N, C-alpha and C positions, 0 to 999 in steps of 0.2 A: 318435174320441178313445179313446186306449188306456186300459186299466184302471189306476187309480193304484197306485203302489208304496205299501205300507201301513206302512212304518217311516220314521222321520226322526230326525236328531240333535237332542238337547235337551241343551245343555251338552256334556259329554264322553260322554254315553250315547246309545244308540239306543232309541227307544220306538215302540210301536205308535201309529199316528196316531189311532186311536179310543181315547181315554182316558176318565176318569170325573171329573166334578166333584162334590165332596162337599157343596156348599152346601145342597141340599135335604134333607139328613139331619137338620138341626136342626128346631126347631119352626116354627110359622107365622111368617112374616116373618123367617126365619133367626134366630130368637130363642128361647132356651130349648130344652129337650130334645124329642126326637121323641115322637110319640104312641105309637109302637110300636118300642121299642129293638131287640127281636128281629128285626124285619123290616129295620131299618137295618143291623144286623150281617150279616144274610143277603145284602143287596144288595152290600155291600162284598166279602164272600167270593165271591159268584158272579161279580162283576166280575173278580176276580183269576183265578178258575178258568177264565173265558172268554178269558183272555189279556191283559187290561188290565194294563199296567205303568207307567202314568202317572196319578197321582191329583192333582187340584188341590184345595187346601183353604185355609183360613185360620183362625187362632186367634180372629178376630173373628166367625166363624160360630158363633153360639150365645149369647155367646162361649164358647170352649173346647170346646163340645159336639162338633163334628164331629171335631176332632183326637183327643179322648178315645175316640170311637167307632172311629175308624180304628185306634188302638192296641189297643183291646179286641178288634177283629175280626181284625186282621192281624199283630200283633206275636208273635214275631219276623218281620220283613219278608223277603219273597223277595229274593234277591240282585239281581234285575233291576228291582225296583220303584223308580221315581223319584217322590218326593213333592215337589210344588211348593206353596209357600205364598205369601201376600202380606201386606205390612205397609203401614201408612200411615193406618189408620183404627181407630176404636174405637167402642163402643156406649155410649149413655147408658142410664139405668135403664129408659126406655120402649122401648128397642130402636132409637132413632134412630142415624144414622151421623154420626160426628164425625171431623174430621182428628186424627191422632195422629202428628205430623210432627217433633217435636223429637228430638234425638239420644237423649235418655233414653227417650222413648216407643218409638222404633224399636228400640233395643237391648233394651228389655223385651219387645217383641213377638217378636223373634227368639228370645229366651231362653224365652218362654212356649210358642212353637211347639215348640221342642226338648223342653221338659219334658213337654208334653201328648202329643207323638207318641212320646216315649221314644227320641229320637235324640240323637246327639252332634254331628252336622253336618247342615244342610239342603242337599239337592241344589241347589235353586233357590229364591231369595227374590225375588219380584216387588215392586218399590216401586210402590204405587198412588198416582198423583197425585190430590190432593184439592182442587185449585183450584176445580173444579166437580164436585159429587158425580155429576151426571147425564151428564157427557161430558168429553172432553179440553178443556183450556183452558191457554193459555200461562202460564208461570211458571217460575222457576228451581228445579231439583231438585238443585243443586250441594251444598247442606249435607246433604241427606238421603242422597245417593249417597256422599258422603264418609264418613258414618256406616256405611253398609253395606260400603264398601270396607275400613274398619277392622275390621269384624266378619269379613269374608272373610280378612283378614290374621291374625286371631286363630284362624282355623280353624273358625268356626261356620257359614260359608256357602261352598259350592263355586262357585256361579254366581249372578249378579245378572240379574234381568229387570225389565221395566217394564210397568205397566198403566194404562189410561185416559190415554194420552199422545198428544202431537202428534208429527209428523215432526221438528220442530225439537228437541223434548225428546229424541227418540231420538238424533239426531245429536250433540247436546250431551253426552248421557250416554256415547256411544261414544268421545268425545274424552277421557273420564275413565277408562273401564274397559270391558272386553268385555261385551257384552249378549247373554244366552243366548236370550231370547225377548221378544216383545211380546204383551200380552194386551189386546185392545180389543174394543168392540162392532163386529161385522161380520157381515152376512148378505146374502141375496139382495136384500132391500129397502133395505139400508143399506150402501152401498158407498163411503163417503167415503174409506176407507183403501185403495182399489185400488192407488194409486201406492206407498204405504208398503209394502203387502204384497209387491208385485213387487220393490221395492228390497231388502227383507229376504231374499226368495227368492234374489236374485242374490248375496247375501252368505252364504247357507247358514244363515240365522237363522230359527228357528221363529216362526210367528205363530199365536196361540191365540185364536180368536174366541169371544166369549161371546154369549148370547142368540140362538141360531140362528133363532128365530122372533120376536124382539123388534122392535116398531115397525112391523109390517105393517099396512097399511090393510085395511078389510073387503074391498075389491075384490082386492087382492093375495092375501089369504088365500083368497078364493073361487077365484081362478085357480090357486093352488098346490094347493088341494084337488082341483080338477078333474084336474090332472096326476097327483096321487097316486092318484086313483081309477083312472085309466087304467093305472097301473103296479101296481095292487093293493098299494099301499104307504100309509103314513101321511104326512101333510104334513111331519112332523118328519124322517122317514126321507129324504124327497126333499130337504129343506133340507140335511141332513147330507151326503147323497151329492153334492149340488152343491158343497158346500164341499170335500169330498175331491178332487173333480175340478178345482176351481178352481185350485189351486196345490199342488205337492208339499210345501211347507213349512208347510201348515196342519195343526195338531194340534187335534183336537176333544176337548172335555170336557163332553159332555152330562150333566146331572145328573138323578137321579130317586131317589125313595125306594121305588120299586116294582120287584120282581124282573121282572114282566112287561114293564114299560117298558124296563128295562135290556136285556132280550133284543131288543126291537124296535130300540132305539138301535144296538146292536152289529151287528144284521143289516143296517143301512144300508150297511155296508162292502161288502156283496155286491150292492148295487143299482147297476147300470150305467145311466147316462143317455146316450142317443144325442145326436148333435149337434143334431138337430131339437128334442129335449126341452130341451137346454141353451139353445138360442136362444129358445125360448118362455119358459123360466124367467127368462132375463136380460132379457126384455121387462118383467118384473114391476117392475123398478126405475123404469121410467117410468110405471107404472100409477097 
């Protein structure tokens, strides 16, 4: 297996396939401010210094916290930096996740992202389906996409993406507007999106998996750890390296609030997995 190419188109830009997810910069439960703001700002600056040019965020992280940190750390932004946000949810007073799916709520969310990031236009806005908070579920996104298309026509959004969606929702959305990326749960142990991922790759559309280690059984975790130990790597590095080799359209957004973990995550780009290791890892899905 050849070493993967490390850039891929996202909308009309090209980004490094190892990006950064800002979710963990907020407080516990992605709610409230970080315990150490200085360290959060350091992580963002070190990510950019290391070549990251794709940051994934949302104004409902915190809420508002991660976007305000991104602006404080990085504004004015580098010319090649692509900031991607998502809309469709909001937080209650206890930090719970609620749908925010009306035209007014979606419009407000885009405007809040722009305000808190200090931007005039968002590169990519992902619509997060909220029919089921825990995973994709069927339901029409026509009204919500219509709202985002209007915001795109107003010049507030360059590209529209989707998150937490089914293959049918992707196809229905593409009948309405070009889709720049799809962001779903996908990893070594959770491969329900294999067919969708390959379908998007054939169209040149980015797929952005989240939770690279989410939903592993204890046995799967033990087997992954064994492979990682053989490679003198961490389990997360192996999981990220597998994703990079799985398909060229995969863009990674591992998050961390630790400068040390950031370096480890980015180093996974240099971890090459042999065909034998890949075969062992892909056996995890049946474990």
